[in-house]
C-alpha positions in Angstrom: 97.3 43.7 105.4 99.2 41.3 103.0 97.4 40.8 99.7 96.3 37.2 99.1 98.4 35.2 96.6 95.5 34.6 94.2 94.8 38.4 94.1 98.4 39.1 93.3 98.3 36.6 90.4 95.0 38.1 89.2 96.4 41.6 89.4 99.5 40.7 87.4 97.4 39.0 84.6 95.0 42.0 84.7 97.8 44.4 84.1 98.9 42.4 81.1 95.4 42.3 79.6 94.7 46.0 80.2 98.1 46.9 79.0 97.7 45.0 75.8 100.4 42.4 76.4 97.6 39.8 76.3 94.9 40.5 73.6 91.5 39.1 72.9 91.8 35.4 71.9 95.3 34.9 73.4 95.8 31.9 75.6 96.6 32.4 79.2 98.9 30.1 81.1 97.1 27.0 82.5 96.4 26.7 86.2 99.3 24.3 86.4 101.7 26.7 84.7 100.6 29.5 87.0 101.0 27.4 90.1 104.5 26.5 89.1 105.4 30.1 88.1 104.0 31.6 91.3 104.9 28.7 93.6 101.3 28.3 94.8 98.8 25.5 95.0 96.6 24.7 92.0 93.5 25.8 93.9 95.1 29.2 94.4 95.9 29.6 90.6 92.4 28.5 89.8 90.9 31.0 92.1 92.9 33.8 90.5 91.5 32.9 87.1 88.0 32.8 88.6 88.4 36.5 89.7 89.3 37.5 86.2 86.4 35.5 84.7 84.0 37.2 87.1 85.3 40.6 85.9 84.7 39.5 82.3 88.3 39.7 81.3 88.7 36.0 80.4 86.5 33.0 79.5 86.9 29.3 79.2 87.0 28.0 75.6 84.3 25.3 75.1 85.4 21.8 75.9 88.9 22.9 76.8 90.8 23.8 80.0 92.6 26.6 78.1 91.6 30.0 79.3 91.6 32.8 76.7 91.4 36.6 77.0 88.2 38.1 75.5 88.4 41.8 76.1 85.7 43.9 74.5 86.6 47.0 76.3 88.9 48.0 79.2 87.4 47.3 82.7 86.2 50.3 84.6 87.9 51.4 87.8 84.9 50.0 89.7 85.3 46.6 88.1 89.0 46.4 88.9 88.5 47.3 92.5 85.2 45.6 93.3 85.2 42.8 95.8 86.1 39.3 94.5 83.4 36.8 93.8 84.3 34.9 97.0 82.8 37.7 99.1 79.4 37.4 97.3 76.5 35.5 98.7 76.6 31.8 97.9 73.6 29.6 97.5 72.7 26.1 96.3 70.9 27.7 93.3 74.1 29.5 92.2 76.2 26.4 92.6 73.8 24.3 90.5 73.6 27.1 87.9 77.4 27.3 87.6 77.7 23.5 87.4 75.2 23.4 84.5 77.1 26.1 82.7 80.3 24.1 83.0 78.6 20.8 81.8 76.9 22.6 78.9 80.2 24.1 77.6 82.8 21.4 78.6 80.9 18.2 79.4 80.5 16.3 82.6 84.1 15.3 82.5 85.1 18.8 83.3 82.8 19.1 86.2 84.1 18.9 89.8 83.4 20.7 93.0 86.7 22.5 92.5 85.8 23.7 89.0 82.4 24.9 90.2 84.0 26.8 93.1 86.6 28.3 90.7 83.8 29.5 88.4 82.1 31.2 91.4 85.3 32.5 92.8 84.9 30.8 96.2 86.8 28.2 98.2 86.0 24.6 97.2 85.1 23.7 100.8 82.5 26.5 100.9 80.4 24.7 98.3 80.0 21.7 100.5 77.8 23.7 102.9 75.1 23.6 100.2 75.9 20.4 98.3 77.3 17.3 100.0 79.0 15.7 97.0 79.5 15.8 93.2 77.0 13.0 92.8 74.4 15.0 94.7 75.2 18.0 92.6 74.7 16.1 89.3 71.3 15.0 90.4 70.4 18.6 91.3 71.6 19.7 87.9 69.5 17.1 86.2 66.4 18.0 88.1 66.9 21.7 87.4 67.5 21.0 83.7 64.4 18.8 83.3 62.4 21.6 85.0 63.3 24.2 82.5 60.4 23.3 80.3 57.0 22.3 81.7 55.4 18.9 80.7 52.7 18.9 78.1 49.2 19.8 79.4 47.1 18.7 76.5 43.6 17.7 77.6 41.8 17.2 74.4 42.0 13.4 74.7 44.4 13.1 71.8 47.1 10.8 73.1 49.3 11.3 70.1 49.4 15.1 70.3 50.4 15.0 74.0 53.0 12.3 73.6 54.5 14.0 70.5 54.8 17.2 72.5 56.5 15.5 75.4 59.0 13.8 73.0 59.8 17.2 71.5 60.2 18.8 74.9 62.7 16.1 76.0 64.6 16.5 72.7 64.8 20.3 73.2 66.2 19.7 76.7 68.8 17.2 75.5 69.8 19.6 72.7 70.4 22.3 75.3 72.0 20.0 77.9 73.6 17.0 76.0 75.2 15.8 79.2 71.8 14.7 80.5 72.0 11.6 78.3 74.9 10.3 80.4 73.4 10.3 83.8 70.3 8.1 83.5 69.9 4.4 83.0 67.0 2.6 81.5 67.1 -0.1 84.2 67.9 2.3 87.0 65.9 5.4 86.3 66.4 8.7 88.1 63.5 9.4 90.4 63.7 13.2 90.0 60.6 15.3 90.5 60.9 17.3 87.3 61.7 14.2 85.2 58.8 12.4 86.7 56.5 15.3 85.8 57.3 14.6 82.1 56.8 10.9 82.6 53.4 11.6 84.2 52.3 13.5 81.2 53.1 10.5 78.9 51.5 8.0 81.2 48.4 10.1 81.6 48.0 10.2 77.8 48.4 6.4 77.5 46.1 5.8 80.4 43.2 7.2 78.3 43.8 4.5 75.7 42.5 1.5 77.7 45.9 -0.3 77.6 47.1 -2.8 80.2 49.5 -1.4 82.8 52.4 -3.4 81.3 51.8 -2.1 77.8 51.5 1.5 79.0 54.7 1.3 80.8 56.5 -0.5 77.9 55.4 2.3 75.5 56.5 5.0 77.9 60.0 3.4 78.3 60.2 2.9 74.5 59.5 6.5 73.9 62.0 7.7 76.4 64.7 5.3 75.2 64.2 6.5 71.6 64.6 10.2 72.4 67.5 9.4 74.8 69.2 7.0 72.3 69.2 9.5 69.5 70.2 12.5 71.8 73.2 10.7 73.2 74.9 11.2 69.8 74.7 15.0 70.2 77.3 14.7 73.0 79.3 12.0 71.3 79.7 14.1 68.1 80.7 17.2 70.1 83.3 15.1 72.0 84.6 13.5 68.9 85.1 16.9 67.2 86.8 18.3 70.2 89.2 15.5 70.6 90.0 14.9 66.9 89.7 18.5 65.7 87.7 17.2 62.8 84.1 18.2 61.9 81.8 15.3 61.0 82.2 16.2 57.3 86.0 16.4 57.6 86.0 13.0 59.4 83.9 11.4 56.7 86.5 12.6 54.1 89.2 10.6 55.9 87.0 7.5 55.5 86.7 7.8 51.7 89.5 5.3 51.1 88.3 2.5 53.4 84.7 3.1 52.2 85.8 2.8 48.5 87.6 -0.5 49.4 84.5 -1.9 51.0 82.4 -1.0 48.0 84.9 -2.3 45.5 85.2 -5.6 47.3 81.9 -6.8 45.9 81.0 -8.3 49.3 78.3 -5.8 50.1 76.3 -5.2 46.9 73.1 -3.9 48.6 75.1 -1.4 50.7 77.1 -0.3 47.6 74.0 0.2 45.5 72.3 2.2 48.3 75.3 4.5 48.9 75.9 5.0 45.2 72.3 6.0 44.7 72.8 9.1 46.9 75.2 10.7 44.5 76.6 13.3 46.8 76.4 11.0 49.8 74.0 10.4 52.7 74.0 13.3 55.2 72.7 12.1 58.6 71.2 15.2 60.4 70.1 14.3 63.9 67.2 16.7 64.0 65.8 15.3 60.7 66.4 11.8 61.9 64.6 12.5 65.2 61.6 13.8 63.2 61.5 10.7 61.0 62.0 8.3 63.9 59.4 9.9 66.1 56.7 9.8 63.4 57.5 6.1 62.7 57.5 5.3 66.4 54.1 6.9 67.1 52.7 5.1 64.1 53.7 1.9 65.8 52.1 3.2 69.0 48.8 3.7 67.1 48.9 0.1 65.8 49.5 -1.2 69.3 46.7 0.9 70.8 44.2 -0.1 68.1 45.1 -3.8 68.5 44.5 -3.5 72.2 41.1 -2.1 71.7 40.1 -5.0 69.5 40.9 -7.6 72.2 
């Protein structure tokens, strides 16, 4: 029986890795380079890399299409000759899990049915037996991600404790899955069971405060938009660092000249005095800012709730 082209490519790369021609950290040819070199389709080259990824011989560098060798120890004879991932059982759960892994490491822009299939070592078309489209997959991913932490179950009647816990739960999920901030809209919310479970916990806490339905819903949307609005910068900072190659601190250093010009212009005296007062500069840490903002926001909730009780 003739060996499949993708297995031939995988075998050739495997020999280079095991033989030491490619060492841990070395870049492998891109799928496009492999396709050109072996005169095969891009999907075939992608599938070859998926086999090596399944064997633990290579990995995808975060937020980059470049594949690098990461060999801790030579593969065993069993690993080299075991059946490719394409022969393993496929399920919707595995597809969603693989998609979340891609989005977590590389962002939603890197997600496609093809990239998921490649990660699982299966033909792209086989994934459509379980997921009808990329859009459907993203919704499944979101629901699964929101379901990783249960909603707050506080029942002591303290609305602030429960809502505070819910806000922190959402923040934790956004920290783990920054791409979640890009798939929901304030005016067109996702009606996902696991997201609705978190909303139900907040609304239940507010329901005990004797508020009108409109105020309860406004406060719920305000809380969600606050957490979502701060969390979106987690993904944006990661993307900016990946595309520019500069950390936040390094980028700020490049802004020292224009900042000095603004301050020296005399047009912004309040801003200049404020920045100068920090000495070493103002360091915006998102986790610290989230804590400050959440406390301030819930203080505002308390005023609104108290005012409603007096009417």
